[in-house]
C-alpha positions in Angstrom: -9.5 -42.4 -16.0 -7.8 -42.4 -19.4 -9.4 -40.7 -22.3 -11.8 -42.7 -24.5 -10.8 -43.8 -27.9 -11.9 -41.4 -30.7 -14.0 -42.5 -33.6 -11.0 -43.0 -35.8 -9.0 -44.7 -33.1 -11.7 -47.3 -32.6 -12.0 -47.8 -36.4 -8.3 -48.4 -36.6 -8.3 -50.8 -33.6 -11.3 -52.8 -34.9 -9.7 -53.1 -38.4 -7.3 -55.6 -36.8 -9.1 -58.9 -37.1 -7.3 -60.6 -34.2 -8.1 -57.7 -31.8 -11.7 -57.7 -33.0 -12.0 -61.4 -32.3 -10.6 -60.8 -28.8 -13.0 -58.0 -28.1 -15.9 -60.1 -29.4 -14.9 -63.1 -27.2 -14.9 -61.0 -24.0 -18.1 -59.1 -25.0 -19.8 -62.5 -25.5 -18.6 -63.7 -22.0 -20.1 -60.5 -20.5 -23.4 -61.0 -22.4 -23.8 -64.5 -21.0 -22.6 -63.5 -17.4 -24.8 -62.7 -14.4 -23.7 -59.1 -14.8 -25.2 -58.8 -18.3 -28.1 -56.6 -17.1 -25.6 -54.1 -15.7 -23.6 -54.2 -18.9 -26.3 -53.7 -21.5 -25.3 -50.2 -22.3 -21.6 -51.1 -22.7 -22.5 -54.1 -24.9 -24.7 -52.1 -27.2 -22.1 -49.5 -27.7 -19.3 -51.8 -28.5 -21.6 -54.2 -30.4 -22.1 -51.6 -33.0 -18.3 -51.7 -33.6 -18.3 -55.5 -33.8 -20.9 -55.1 -36.5 -18.7 -52.5 -38.2 -21.5 -49.9 -38.0 -21.3 -46.2 -37.2 -20.8 -45.4 -33.6 -24.1 -45.0 -31.8 -24.8 -43.4 -28.4 -26.9 -45.3 -25.9 -28.0 -43.6 -22.8 -27.6 -45.2 -19.4 -31.4 -45.4 -18.9 -34.0 -46.0 -21.6 -37.5 -44.4 -21.7 -40.5 -46.6 -22.3 -40.6 -45.6 -25.9 -36.9 -46.5 -26.3 -37.1 -49.7 -24.3 -38.5 -51.9 -27.1 -35.9 -50.6 -29.5 -33.1 -51.4 -27.0 -34.5 -54.9 -26.6 -34.4 -55.3 -30.3 -30.9 -54.1 -30.6 -29.8 -56.4 -27.7 -31.4 -59.4 -29.4 -29.6 -58.4 -32.6 -26.3 -58.1 -30.7 -26.8 -61.6 -29.2 -26.8 -63.0 -32.7 -23.7 -61.0 -33.6 -21.8 -62.3 -30.5 -22.5 -65.9 -31.6 -19.8 -65.3 -34.3 -17.3 -65.0 -31.5 -18.0 -68.3 -29.7 -14.5 -69.7 -30.6 -11.5 -69.0 -28.4 -9.7 -66.0 -29.9 -6.2 -66.1 -31.2 -3.4 -64.1 -29.7 -1.7 -61.1 -31.4 1.5 -63.1 -31.8 2.5 -66.7 -31.5 5.0 -65.9 -28.8 2.3 -64.8 -26.4 0.7 -68.2 -26.6 4.1 -69.8 -26.0 5.0 -67.7 -23.0 1.6 -68.5 -21.4 2.3 -72.2 -21.9 5.7 -71.7 -20.3 4.0 -70.0 -17.3 1.4 -72.9 -17.0 4.2 -75.5 -17.0 6.6 -73.7 -14.7 4.1 -72.2 -12.2 1.3 -74.8 -12.2 -1.5 -72.6 -13.7 -4.8 -74.2 -14.6 -7.2 -73.1 -17.3 -8.9 -70.4 -15.2 -5.6 -69.0 -14.1 -4.4 -69.0 -17.7 -7.6 -67.1 -18.8 -7.0 -64.4 -16.3 -3.3 -64.1 -17.3 -4.2 -63.9 -21.0 -6.7 -61.1 -20.3 -4.2 -59.1 -18.4 -1.6 -59.6 -21.2 -4.1 -58.7 -24.0 -5.3 -55.7 -22.0 -1.8 -54.2 -22.3 -1.7 -54.9 -26.0 -5.2 -54.3 -27.3 -6.3 -50.7 -26.8 -9.9 -51.4 -27.7 -10.1 -54.3 -25.3 -8.5 -52.1 -22.6 -11.3 -49.5 -22.9 -14.0 -52.1 -23.1 -12.7 -53.8 -19.9 -12.6 -50.4 -18.2 -16.2 -49.7 -19.3 -17.2 -53.0 -17.8 -15.5 -52.1 -14.5 -17.3 -48.7 -14.4 -20.7 -50.4 -14.6 -20.2 -53.4 -12.3 -18.0 -51.3 -9.8 -16.0 -54.3 -8.7 -12.6 -55.3 -10.2 -13.2 -59.0 -9.4 -16.7 -58.9 -10.8 -15.4 -57.3 -14.0 -12.7 -59.9 -14.2 -15.3 -62.7 -13.7 -17.7 -61.2 -16.4 -14.9 -60.8 -19.0 -13.4 -64.3 -18.5 -16.6 -66.2 -18.0 -15.4 -67.4 -14.6 -17.8 -67.7 -11.6 -17.6 -64.7 -9.3 -16.7 -66.7 -6.2 -14.1 -68.6 -8.2 -12.6 -65.3 -9.4 -12.3 -64.1 -5.8 -10.3 -67.2 -5.0 -8.1 -66.8 -8.1 -7.2 -63.2 -7.3 -6.7 -63.4 -3.5 -3.6 -63.9 -1.4 -2.9 -67.6 -1.3 -3.9 -68.2 -4.9 -1.5 -69.4 -7.5 -1.5 -66.2 -9.5 -0.8 -64.0 -6.5 1.6 -66.3 -4.6 3.6 -67.2 -7.7 4.3 -63.5 -8.2 2.7 -63.3 -11.7 0.0 -60.8 -10.6 0.0 -58.3 -7.8 -3.0 -56.3 -6.6 -2.4 -52.6 -6.7 -0.8 -51.1 -3.6 -2.4 -47.7 -4.0 -5.8 -47.4 -2.4 -6.9 -44.2 -4.2 -8.5 -43.9 -7.6 -7.2 -46.5 -10.1 -6.8 -45.9 -13.8 -8.7 -49.0 -15.1 -9.0 -52.7 -14.5 -5.3 -53.6 -15.1 -2.1 -52.1 -16.4 0.5 -50.1 -14.4 -2.0 -48.1 -12.5 -5.0 -50.5 -12.5 -6.5 -52.8 -9.9 -4.6 -55.8 -11.1 -1.0 -55.5 -12.3 1.4 -57.9 -14.0 4.5 -58.1 -11.9 7.5 -56.2 -13.2 9.5 -59.1 -14.7 6.4 -60.5 -16.4 5.5 -57.1 -17.9 9.0 -56.8 -19.3 9.2 -60.2 -21.1 5.8 -61.8 -21.7 5.3 -60.1 -25.1 8.8 -61.0 -26.2 9.8 -64.1 -28.2 11.8 -67.0 -26.7 13.2 -70.0 -28.4 13.1 -72.2 -25.3 11.7 -72.5 -21.8 15.1 -71.9 -20.3 15.5 -68.6 -22.2 12.1 -67.5 -20.9 13.2 -68.2 -17.3 16.5 -66.4 -17.8 14.7 -63.3 -19.1 12.4 -63.2 -16.0 15.1 -63.6 -13.3 18.0 -62.0 -15.2 21.7 -63.1 -15.0 23.4 -63.9 -11.7 25.6 -61.3 -10.1 29.3 -61.3 -9.9 31.8 -59.3 -7.8 35.5 -58.4 -8.2 36.0 -58.4 -4.4 37.5 -61.2 -2.4 36.3 -63.2 0.6 39.3 -61.8 2.6 38.1 -58.3 2.0 35.4 -59.0 4.6 37.6 -60.7 7.2 36.5 -58.1 9.7 33.1 -59.7 9.8 34.3 -63.1 11.0 33.2 -65.4 12.5 29.6 -64.6 11.3 31.0 -64.3 7.8 32.0 -68.0 7.6 28.8 -69.2 9.4 26.6 -67.4 7.0 28.3 -69.0 3.9 27.9 -72.5 5.4 24.3 -72.0 6.4 23.2 -70.6 3.1 25.0 -73.2 1.0 23.6 -76.1 3.1 20.0 -74.7 3.0 20.2 -74.5 -0.8 21.7 -77.9 -1.2 19.3 -79.7 1.2 16.2 -77.8 0.1 15.6 -76.4 3.6 12.9 -73.8 3.7 12.9 -70.5 5.5 16.7 -69.7 5.2 17.0 -65.9 5.5 20.2 -63.9 6.1 19.9 -60.2 7.2 22.8 -57.9 6.5 22.4 -54.5 8.2 24.5 -51.5 8.8 25.3 -48.0 7.6 25.2 -47.1 3.9 28.5 -47.9 2.0 29.7 -50.6 4.3 29.6 -53.3 1.6 26.5 -55.3 2.2 25.6 -55.8 -1.4 29.1 -56.7 -2.5 29.3 -59.1 0.5 26.2 -60.9 -0.8 27.8 -61.5 -4.2 31.1 -62.6 -2.6 29.3 -64.9 -0.2 27.6 -66.7 -3.1 30.9 -67.2 -5.0 32.7 -68.4 -1.8 29.9 -70.9 -1.0 29.7 -72.3 -4.6 26.4 -70.6 -5.3 25.0 -68.1 -7.7 23.0 -65.0 -6.6 20.2 -63.2 -8.4 19.0 -59.7 -7.4 15.3 -59.0 -7.7 12.9 -56.1 -7.3 15.3 -53.3 -8.2 13.5 -51.2 -10.9 10.3 -51.2 -12.8 10.0 -51.2 -16.6 10.8 -47.5 -16.8 13.8 -47.8 -14.4 11.8 -46.2 -11.6 11.7 -47.4 -8.0 9.1 -50.2 -7.7 6.4 -50.3 -5.0 6.7 -52.7 -2.0 4.0 -54.9 -3.5 5.8 -55.1 -6.8 9.1 -56.0 -5.1 7.4 -58.8 -3.1 5.8 -60.1 -6.3 9.2 -60.2 -8.1 10.7 -62.0 -5.1 7.9 -64.6 -5.1 8.3 -65.1 -8.9 12.1 -65.6 -8.5 11.4 -68.1 -5.7 9.2 -70.1 -8.1 11.6 -70.0 -11.0 14.8 -70.7 -9.1 13.3 -73.2 -6.6 14.5 -76.3 -8.4 18.2 -75.2 -8.3 20.5 -76.4 -5.5 22.9 -73.5 -5.9 20.5 -70.5 -6.0 20.6 -67.5 -3.7 18.3 -64.5 -4.0 19.3 -60.9 -3.0 16.7 -58.3 -2.1 18.8 -55.2 -1.7 17.8 -52.1 0.2 14.9 -54.1 1.8 14.0 -51.5 4.5 10.7 -50.7 2.7 9.8 -54.4 2.4 10.6 -55.4 5.9 9.4 -52.3 7.7 6.4 -52.6 9.9 4.9 -49.2 9.0 4.9 -47.1 5.8 4.9 -43.3 5.6 1.4 -41.9 4.9 2.7 -38.8 2.9 -0.5 -37.0 4.0 -2.9 -39.7 2.7 -4.8 -41.3 5.6 -5.0 -45.1 5.6 -1.8 -45.8 3.6 0.2 -46.8 6.7 -2.2 -49.6 7.4 -1.0 -51.5 4.4 2.0 -52.9 6.4 -0.3 -54.4 8.9 -2.4 -56.0 6.2 0.6 -57.7 4.6 2.6 -58.7 7.8 1.1 -62.2 7.9 1.9 -62.6 4.2 5.5 -61.5 4.7 5.9 -63.8 7.8 4.7 -66.7 5.7 7.1 -65.9 3.0 10.0 -65.9 5.5 8.9 -69.2 6.9 8.4 -71.0 3.6 10.9 -69.6 1.0 12.4 -72.4 -0.9 15.4 -70.4 -2.1 17.6 -68.8 0.6 17.3 -65.0 0.6 19.8 -62.3 1.6 18.1 -59.2 2.8 20.1 -55.9 3.1 19.0 -53.0 5.3 20.5 -49.8 6.5 18.3 -49.6 9.7 16.4 -52.2 11.6 14.5 -50.0 14.1 11.3 -50.0 12.1 11.3 -53.8 11.4 8.7 -55.7 13.4 10.1 -58.2 16.0 8.1 -61.0 14.4 10.1 -60.4 11.2 13.4 -60.2 12.9 12.7 -63.5 14.8 12.4 -65.3 11.5 15.8 -64.4 10.2 18.1 -67.4 10.3 21.2 -65.2 10.8 21.9 -61.5 11.0 25.3 -59.9 10.4 26.0 -56.3 11.4 28.3 -54.5 9.0 31.0 -52.4 10.6 33.9 -50.6 8.9 36.9 -52.9 8.5 39.8 -52.4 10.9 43.1 -50.8 9.8 44.9 -54.1 8.9 42.0 -55.2 6.7 41.8 -51.8 5.1 45.5 -51.9 4.3 45.1 -55.2 2.6 42.1 -53.9 0.6 44.1 -50.8 -0.5 47.0 -53.0 -1.6 44.8 -55.3 -3.7 42.7 -52.6 -5.3 45.7 -50.5 -6.2 47.4 -53.6 -7.8 44.2 -54.4 -9.8 44.0 -50.8 -11.0 47.6 -50.8 -12.1 48.8 -48.2 -9.5 52.1 -48.3 -7.8 51.6 -47.2 -4.2 54.3 -47.4 -1.6 53.9 -48.9 1.9 53.7 -45.5 3.4 50.9 -44.5 1.0 49.0 -47.7 1.8 49.3 -47.1 5.5 48.1 -43.5 5.2 45.1 -44.5 3.2 44.2 -47.3 5.6 44.5 -44.9 8.5 42.4 -42.1 7.0 39.5 -43.9 5.4 37.0 -46.4 6.8 36.0 -47.4 3.3 34.3 -50.5 2.0 36.2 -52.5 -0.6 33.9 -51.3 -3.4 34.4 -47.6 -2.5 38.2 -48.1 -2.3 38.2 -49.9 -5.7 36.3 -47.0 -7.3 38.8 -44.5 -5.8 41.8 -46.5 -7.2 40.1 -46.6 -10.6 39.7 -42.8 -10.5 43.4 -42.4 -9.8 44.4 -44.8 -12.6 42.2 -43.1 -15.1 43.4 -39.6 -14.2 47.0 -40.5 -13.5 46.8 -38.6 -10.3 48.1 -41.1 -7.8 47.5 -40.6 -4.0 46.1 -37.0 -4.3 43.5 -38.2 -6.8 42.5 -41.1 -4.5 42.0 -38.7 -1.6 39.9 -36.4 -3.7 37.7 -39.3 -4.9 37.4 -40.8 -1.4 36.4 -37.5 0.2 33.8 -36.8 -2.4 32.2 -40.2 -2.0 32.5 -40.2 1.8 30.8 -36.8 1.9 27.8 -38.3 0.1 27.7 -41.2 2.4 28.0 -39.0 5.5 31.2 -40.6 6.6 34.1 -38.5 7.9 37.8 -38.9 7.4 39.5 -40.7 10.3 42.1 -38.9 12.5 45.7 -40.1 12.0 45.7 -42.2 15.2 44.6 -45.7 16.1 41.5 -46.0 18.3 43.4 -48.0 20.9 45.4 -44.8 21.7 42.3 -43.1 23.0 41.7 -43.3 26.7 38.1 -42.2 27.7 39.2 -42.0 31.3 41.2 -38.9 30.5 38.2 -37.0 29.1 36.7 -34.3 31.3 33.0 -35.3 31.1 30.2 -35.5 33.6 29.1 -38.9 32.1 30.8 -42.2 32.2 31.9 -42.6 28.5 32.6 -46.3 28.8 29.0 -46.9 30.0 27.6 -44.6 27.3 29.5 -46.4 24.6 28.3 -49.8 25.9 24.7 -48.6 25.8 25.0 -47.2 22.3 26.8 -50.2 20.8 25.1 -53.2 22.4 23.1 -55.5 20.0 19.7 -54.1 19.1 20.5 -50.6 20.4 18.7 -47.8 18.6 20.8 -45.9 16.0 18.7 -42.8 16.3 20.9 -40.6 18.5 23.5 -37.8 18.2 26.2 -36.3 20.2 
């Protein structure tokens, strides 16, 4: 638990009239709630600050002699709290405006809005944060604490903060994924967390509703690659573009495209190019948190749901959830903490429902599919396996990226590069850029390629075409043709080595 505010910190916080009014409002709700008896100590402590009196210590239990004095103080506190019967203002006008935007866009009612406002103020008002955490310590239930603070009925608070509610299913709020000790009621490490996009923008100022939406979902992605760079994926390539565009145009729910294959084969760039080819725009969601760290699975799903809500009215929108192995996997690593792996089972129905009902088509990219539950795979509309492009496609890619980088490479150089490297278009373009910047030509390209391929675990190809290899001439006790068929058939495990 975070450290308590010092005497001087409390004094500074309470000197702010708006924050004092907010604290008084939530304290009044607690005093009139069914949990008031449990919260008497908390209310007496903070009530002294609402009265601008010196901090007083109140024990958790009162002796008989102290009881009458405590009753007197509590009656006095009740009179003080009457001053805070009016709805408190927000710290800034823009917070009120962004909540109005959320109500309009996501269909929040007054109870949802009260919960959202409390979570926003919690991250802004340090005194309110500590008061809310004190309430949680005494009622020992995050939902009960939320109900007491907002004045909402406990059973109603359960409905508002459960899967299936507007706040959770819209992606505004996500329950904490960590099952250990939490650091408070809300915030980054608390029981209830604002989703990453909301945390980033809800305290900022926006002139219009459209500016607010753009800040939440970001700008659409673009790629410098061409549709022809992925010709080796045909015919699934063309089918995927037609299906995604038609689903978006007609509002068909449950359109999901799975792109899977080894690292560095161009899955992310293909998603961008597919959107452009199909006359769509693609937004990437769930990439980093507000400190540019890797978000949790729950946070990524919340960001995905929020983007679904905000882009759902567009007929040209496509959503990309990149590196989705952690989101789609049926099990999670325990890292030595018993019970964590059960989280996947708990959320499988939630994920399946999302795949069935998503209004905006989603592109999911994965490196491996072995750990994905069959019930999830069955819900994919299409799946495209990414393989390295063949030699003719690689030659065309090298020719184009060298021209774009301003390099003059002869036909022999192009042919050698195509023969040596099974590189995706993006990797080839980066190598060409290195050569152009360094003025190194083909040797610089080779150095750049080999450094990146080493990172990706991809080796340089021999200078022969695969069709020149005859497995029948190999002295081997196994039938290599049968072995290759077993290892390359659809759905075969990739967990093997030779």
